[in-house]
ZADO-1210 file (C-alpha; in nm, 4 decimals, padded with zeros to 6 digits):
<atoms>
<atom x="10.1802" y="07.9965" z="08.0797" code="UNK" pos="1"/>
<atom x="09.8210" y="08.1148" z="08.1098" code="UNK" pos="2"/>
<atom x="09.7615" y="07.8090" z="08.3255" code="UNK" pos="3"/>
<atom x="10.0487" y="07.9113" z="08.5529" code="UNK" pos="4"/>
<atom x="09.9055" y="08.2605" z="08.5891" code="UNK" pos="5"/>
<atom x="09.5627" y="08.1172" z="08.6727" code="UNK" pos="6"/>
<atom x="09.7129" y="07.8729" z="08.9229" code="UNK" pos="7"/>
<atom x="09.9078" y="08.1554" z="09.0837" code="UNK" pos="8"/>
<atom x="09.5913" y="08.3630" z="09.1126" code="UNK" pos="9"/>
<atom x="09.3986" y="08.0676" z="09.2560" code="UNK" pos="10"/>
<atom x="09.6674" y="08.0017" z="09.5152" code="UNK" pos="11"/>
<atom x="09.6775" y="08.3703" z="09.6104" code="UNK" pos="12"/>
<atom x="09.3009" y="08.3791" z="09.6599" code="UNK" pos="13"/>
<atom x="09.3115" y="08.0644" z="09.8742" code="UNK" pos="14"/>
<atom x="09.5985" y="08.2048" z="10.0801" code="UNK" pos="15"/>
<atom x="09.4189" y="08.5357" z="10.1337" code="UNK" pos="16"/>
<atom x="09.1040" y="08.3541" z="10.2460" code="UNK" pos="17"/>
<atom x="09.2948" y="08.1297" z="10.4879" code="UNK" pos="18"/>
<atom x="09.4638" y="08.4344" z="10.6399" code="UNK" pos="19"/>
<atom x="09.1327" y="08.6214" z="10.6599" code="UNK" pos="20"/>
<atom x="08.9712" y="08.3428" z="10.8638" code="UNK" pos="21"/>
<atom x="09.2937" y="08.2691" z="11.0573" code="UNK" pos="22"/>
<atom x="09.2986" y="07.9057" z="10.9414" code="UNK" pos="23"/>
<atom x="09.6708" y="07.8453" z="10.9822" code="UNK" pos="24"/>
<atom x="09.6533" y="07.4720" z="10.9127" code="UNK" pos="25"/>
<atom x="09.4769" y="07.5359" z="10.5824" code="UNK" pos="26"/>
<atom x="09.7304" y="07.8059" z="10.5016" code="UNK" pos="27"/>
<atom x="10.0140" y="07.5618" z="10.5641" code="UNK" pos="28"/>
<atom x="09.8530" y="07.3039" z="10.3341" code="UNK" pos="29"/>
<atom x="09.7983" y="07.5602" z="10.0579" code="UNK" pos="30"/>
<atom x="10.1578" y="07.6825" z="10.0811" code="UNK" pos="31"/>
<atom x="10.2840" y="07.3232" z="10.0658" code="UNK" pos="32"/>
<atom x="10.0755" y="07.2580" z="09.7534" code="UNK" pos="33"/>
<atom x="10.1943" y="07.5817" z="09.5935" code="UNK" pos="34"/>
<atom x="10.5572" y="07.5002" z="09.6716" code="UNK" pos="35"/>
<atom x="10.5263" y="07.1559" z="09.5141" code="UNK" pos="36"/>
<atom x="10.3669" y="07.3070" z="09.2038" code="UNK" pos="37"/>
<atom x="10.6371" y="07.5727" z="09.1732" code="UNK" pos="38"/>
<atom x="10.9143" y="07.3137" z="09.2119" code="UNK" pos="39"/>
<atom x="10.7583" y="07.1030" z="08.9378" code="UNK" pos="40"/>
<atom x="10.7336" y="07.4081" z="08.7162" code="UNK" pos="41"/>
<atom x="11.0904" y="07.5216" z="08.7783" code="UNK" pos="42"/>
<atom x="11.2303" y="07.1745" z="08.7106" code="UNK" pos="43"/>
<atom x="11.0428" y="07.1358" z="08.3804" code="UNK" pos="44"/>
<atom x="11.2229" y="07.2231" z="08.0580" code="UNK" pos="45"/>
<atom x="11.1048" y="07.5502" z="07.9083" code="UNK" pos="46"/>
<atom x="11.1902" y="07.7967" z="07.6366" code="UNK" pos="47"/>
<atom x="11.3577" y="08.1300" z="07.7060" code="UNK" pos="48"/>
<atom x="11.0264" y="08.3114" z="07.6602" code="UNK" pos="49"/>
<atom x="10.8544" y="08.0762" z="07.9066" code="UNK" pos="50"/>
<atom x="11.1371" y="08.1331" z="08.1539" code="UNK" pos="51"/>
<atom x="11.0875" y="08.5099" z="08.1321" code="UNK" pos="52"/>
<atom x="10.7150" y="08.4698" z="08.1907" code="UNK" pos="53"/>
<atom x="10.7811" y="08.2366" z="08.4818" code="UNK" pos="54"/>
<atom x="11.0230" y="08.4867" z="08.6349" code="UNK" pos="55"/>
<atom x="10.7619" y="08.7600" z="08.6032" code="UNK" pos="56"/>
<atom x="10.4988" y="08.5455" z="08.7697" code="UNK" pos="57"/>
<atom x="10.7431" y="08.4499" z="09.0468" code="UNK" pos="58"/>
<atom x="10.8143" y="08.8181" z="09.1115" code="UNK" pos="59"/>
<atom x="10.4393" y="08.8739" z="09.1375" code="UNK" pos="60"/>
<atom x="10.4102" y="08.5847" z="09.3834" code="UNK" pos="61"/>
<atom x="10.6893" y="08.7329" z="09.5947" code="UNK" pos="62"/>
<atom x="10.5118" y="09.0704" z="09.6021" code="UNK" pos="63"/>
<atom x="10.1858" y="08.9054" z="09.7088" code="UNK" pos="64"/>
<atom x="10.3697" y="08.7051" z="09.9748" code="UNK" pos="65"/>
<atom x="10.5039" y="09.0312" z="10.1182" code="UNK" pos="66"/>
<atom x="10.1472" y="09.1611" z="10.1463" code="UNK" pos="67"/>
<atom x="10.0370" y="08.8338" z="10.3067" code="UNK" pos="68"/>
<atom x="10.3223" y="08.8495" z="10.5579" code="UNK" pos="69"/>
<atom x="10.2307" y="09.2073" z="10.6482" code="UNK" pos="70"/>
<atom x="09.8722" y="09.0962" z="10.7087" code="UNK" pos="71"/>
<atom x="09.9839" y="08.8049" z="10.9257" code="UNK" pos="72"/>
<atom x="10.2161" y="09.0312" z="11.1252" code="UNK" pos="73"/>
<atom x="09.9280" y="09.2720" z="11.1816" code="UNK" pos="74"/>
<atom x="09.7055" y="08.9896" z="11.3067" code="UNK" pos="75"/>
<atom x="09.9865" y="08.8689" z="11.5305" code="UNK" pos="76"/>
<atom x="10.0273" y="09.2171" z="11.6800" code="UNK" pos="77"/>
<atom x="09.6508" y="09.2384" z="11.7402" code="UNK" pos="78"/>
<atom x="09.6513" y="08.9001" z="11.9156" code="UNK" pos="79"/>
<atom x="09.9485" y="08.9968" z="12.1283" code="UNK" pos="80"/>
<atom x="09.7757" y="09.3210" z="12.2269" code="UNK" pos="81"/>
<atom x="09.4595" y="09.1268" z="12.3187" code="UNK" pos="82"/>
<atom x="09.6639" y="08.8772" z="12.5192" code="UNK" pos="83"/>
<atom x="09.8339" y="09.1554" z="12.7141" code="UNK" pos="84"/>
<atom x="09.4960" y="09.3145" z="12.7903" code="UNK" pos="85"/>
<atom x="09.3579" y="08.9837" z="12.9168" code="UNK" pos="86"/>
<atom x="09.6737" y="08.9154" z="13.1160" code="UNK" pos="87"/>
<atom x="09.6547" y="09.2602" z="13.2763" code="UNK" pos="88"/>
<atom x="09.2887" y="09.1997" z="13.3627" code="UNK" pos="89"/>
<atom x="09.3717" y="08.8662" z="13.5236" code="UNK" pos="90"/>
<atom x="09.6421" y="09.0287" z="13.7341" code="UNK" pos="91"/>
<atom x="09.3936" y="09.2918" z="13.8494" code="UNK" pos="92"/>
<atom x="09.1414" y="09.0246" z="13.9461" code="UNK" pos="93"/>
<atom x="09.4054" y="08.8274" z="14.1397" code="UNK" pos="94"/>
<atom x="09.5155" y="09.1448" z="14.3193" code="UNK" pos="95"/>
<atom x="09.1546" y="09.2244" z="14.4097" code="UNK" pos="96"/>
<atom x="09.0927" y="08.8782" z="14.5532" code="UNK" pos="97"/>
<atom x="09.4213" y="08.8668" z="14.7417" code="UNK" pos="98"/>
<atom x="09.3202" y="09.1713" z="14.9497" code="UNK" pos="99"/>
</atoms>
């Protein structure tokens, strides 16, 4: 289970980095890899103790995903705000040239 915890941490660090640099293709690839790993893990036979540990780690992953989603939503809002500013500027320029 220590390996699972390390893998989870590694995936979280990679996800955070991809979000930080806005590399959405990389983020998609990392999430696909993580999903495949989690499916393999959940389909493998395990003891009751291992299942409890896995559930704990999955809860941790869900909490981190919430933080990641909040970060992505914040970046999205910033981009939308920038787009609106640019769009408003373009309208002003068109209005200036049309007179």
